DOFILO-614320 format. One record per residue (C-alpha): x, y, z. Coordinates in steps of 0.25 Angstrom, whole numbers, padded with zeros to 4 digits, always signed. Example, Ala and Ser with C-alpha at 12.3 -4.5 7.8 and 13.67 -1.06 7.14 Angstrom:
REM DOFILO-614320
+0049-0018+0031+0055-0004+0029
REM end
This chain:
REM DOFILO-614320
-0009+0003-0091+0006+0005-0089+0016-0003-0090+0016-0014-0080+0028-0013-0069+0026-0027-0061+0018-0038-0068+0013-0052-0063+0010-0062-0073+0003-0075-0070+0008-0075-0057+0004-0086-0045+0009-0086-0031+0005-0095-0019+0009-0095-0004+0015-0106+0001+0007-0118+0008-0006-0113+0003-0015-0116-0011-0021-0102-0013-0014-0094-0023-0010-0080-0020-0007-0076-0034-0014-0082-0044-0011-0079-0060-0009-0066-0056-0005-0056-0068-0005-0042-0066+0003-0029-0070+0007-0017-0061+0006-0005-0069+0020+0004-0069+0018+0017-0062+0004+0014-0058-0001+0014-0042-0008+0000-0042-0019-0004-0034-0019-0018-0030-0032-0024-0021-0038-0037-0017-0044-0044-0006-0034-0050+0005-0027-0062-0001-0028-0058-0014-0015-0059-0020-0010-0044-0016+0002-0045-0006+0006-0059-0013+0006-0049-0026+0016-0039-0019+0025-0050-0015+0025-0056-0029+0028-0043-0034+0039-0038-0025+0046-0053-0028+0044-0057-0013+0036-0069-0018+0038-0076-0032+0027-0081-0039+0024-0096-0042+0020-0093-0055+0020-0081-0067+0028-0069-0069+0030-0056-0061+0037-0047-0070+0044-0033-0065+0045-0023-0075+0043-0033-0086+0054-0041-0079+0049-0056-0073+0054-0056-0058+0067-0063-0055+0068-0069-0039+0081-0070-0036+0087-0061-0026+0093-0049-0034+0081-0049-0042+0072-0048-0032+0080-0039-0024+0080-0028-0036+0065-0031-0039+0061-0026-0024+0068-0013-0027+0058-0011-0038+0046-0017-0032+0043-0012-0017+0033-0018-0008+0028-0013+0004+0020-0021+0013+0006-0021+0019+0014-0021+0032+0025-0013+0033+0031-0021+0046+0033-0031+0034+0042-0022+0027+0050-0013+0039+0063-0020+0042+0070-0009+0050+0072-0002+0063+0070+0013+0057+0063+0019+0046+0075+0024+0040+0082+0011+0040+0070+0004+0034+0070+0011+0022+0085+0009+0019+0084-0005+0021+0080-0007+0007+0090+0001+0002+0101-0007+0009+0098-0019+0003+0100-0014-0010+0115-0011-0003+0114+0005-0009+0126+0013-0001+0122+0019+0011+0119+0035+0008+0110+0030-0004+0103+0022+0006+0103+0034+0016+0099+0044+0003+0087+0035-0002+0081+0032+0013+0081+0047+0015+0073+0048+0003+0064+0039+0007+0063+0043+0019+0059+0058+0015+0051+0052+0003+0043+0045+0013+0042+0056+0024+0049+0046+0034+0059+0057+0038+0053+0059+0052+0052+0043+0053+0066+0039+0047+0073+0036+0061+0060+0030+0067+0060+0016+0071+0050+0006+0062+0042+0002+0074+0038+0017+0078+0032+0020+0065+0018+0019+0063+0011+0009+0053+0009+0023+0040+0024+0026+0043+0029+0010+0042+0020+0009+0029+0028+0023+0024+0041+0017+0028+0039+0003+0020+0033+0011+0008+0048+0020+0010+0056+0007+0012+0052+0002-0002+0051+0016-0010+0065+0019-0005+0069+0008-0017+0062+0014-0026+0053+0004-0032+0046+0004-0046+0034-0004-0039+0029-0002-0026+0020-0012-0020+0012-0009-0007+0003-0020-0001-0009-0013+0007-0001+0001+0011-0013+0007+0017-0016-0006+0026-0017+0001+0040-0014+0014+0038-0023+0027+0042-0027+0036+0033-0016+0046+0035-0005+0037+0033-0014+0031+0020-0012+0044+0015+0003+0045+0017+0004+0032+0009-0005+0037-0001+0004+0048-0003+0017+0040-0002+0012+0032-0014+0009+0043-0022+0022+0048-0021+0028+0035-0023+0019+0032-0037+0021+0047-0041+0038+0043-0040+0036+0034-0049+0033+0019-0042+0022+0010-0046+0013+0005-0034+0006-0007-0032-0003-0006-0020-0013-0017-0013-0023-0011-0004-0037-0014+0002-0041+0001+0000-0049+0002-0013-0052+0017-0010-0036+0018-0010-0034+0010-0022-0045+0017-0030-0039+0030-0027-0023+0027-0029-0021+0017-0039-0020+0018-0054-0022+0002-0056-0029-0008-0047-0028-0022-0046-0037-0032-0040-0032-0045-0035-0040-0058-0030-0034-0071-0025-0022-0069-0032-0028-0064-0045-0029-0051-0052-0043-0048-0053-0045-0034-0059-0034-0021-0063-0036-0008-0068-0038+0006-0064-0044+0009-0051-0057+0013-0057-0057+0000-0067-0055-0009-0056-0066-0003-0045-0076-0003-0056-0075-0019-0055-0085-0017-0043-0091-0030-0045-0077-0036-0045-0071-0031-0035-0084-0033-0026-0082-0049-0028-0067-0047-0023-0073-0040-0010-0065-0028-0013-0076-0018-0016-0073-0005-0023-0067+0009-0018-0075+0018-0011-0076+0027-0022-0082+0019-0033-0092+0014-0021-0096+0029-0020-0097+0031-0035-0107+0018-0035-0115+0023-0022-0118+0037-0032-0121+0030-0044-0131+0024-0037-0136+0037-0032-0138+0041-0048-0147+0037-0058-0145+0033-0072-0146+0048-0077-0135+0054-0067-0147+0059-0057-0144+0058-0042-0155+0050-0035-0151+0058-0023-0155+0072-0021-0142+0077-0014-0128+0075-0011-0131+0072+0004-0140+0059+0002-0129+0055-0009-0119+0056+0003-0128+0049+0013-0131+0039+0003-0117+0037+0001-0115+0036+0016-0125+0025+0019-0120+0018+0008-0106+0019+0014-0111+0013+0027-0118+0002+0022-0106-0002+0015
REM end
């Protein structure tokens, strides 16, 4: 595995007025330059991990390191950190703050105190990069959910972070907007940004990620390549996560072949029918 860009070292976090530990002795390293997927049931700690990773929360115990240096929680240090670690929330409504698309993308740049001409130049570049030219002066409230998600990513990427965190970015998107989002992520990663993405969509994670983390009750349970992680079927089923469809189909086909590699079915049509029946049962 490549050098880590962000590291959690035995971190703990509990929310006020609750006895439940949200992050429980978590040690985790995000490899630099990779597309990382994070999976787990609701309540496993994914969102809390993101809020800690962006410095919005501070762990009660343990250390979080950015490029080998421990987080510092003074205002100046956090401001600098959030330019390097961008967080895109699951619900874009929690992130979009201005009246129009153009104004929203410029918001973070104004907070940096950049000159007007530089802000205008960077906003225009982001608008073109994320295919938002037709929406630049559109009121935010007029946008579809897919368009709002695209703007929320542009809001972060205009700051040119080294690490992009996305919490359930495909949630509630239709197939067309999901494909557009995957295209954006490919473009962002190709430009050199490390990505950590949380999702319940195991098929997407299996196809997209280079490295996968599995969390449960605030702990890291598994990590590795998608092939390594999803081979741990018993563990994943104990966590009620299941496995991607591709893995299910491979296992189903294995059941239809004997130990000598001979098919138990006479033709492809019967194999197809067996798989369709299995899918209906599932």
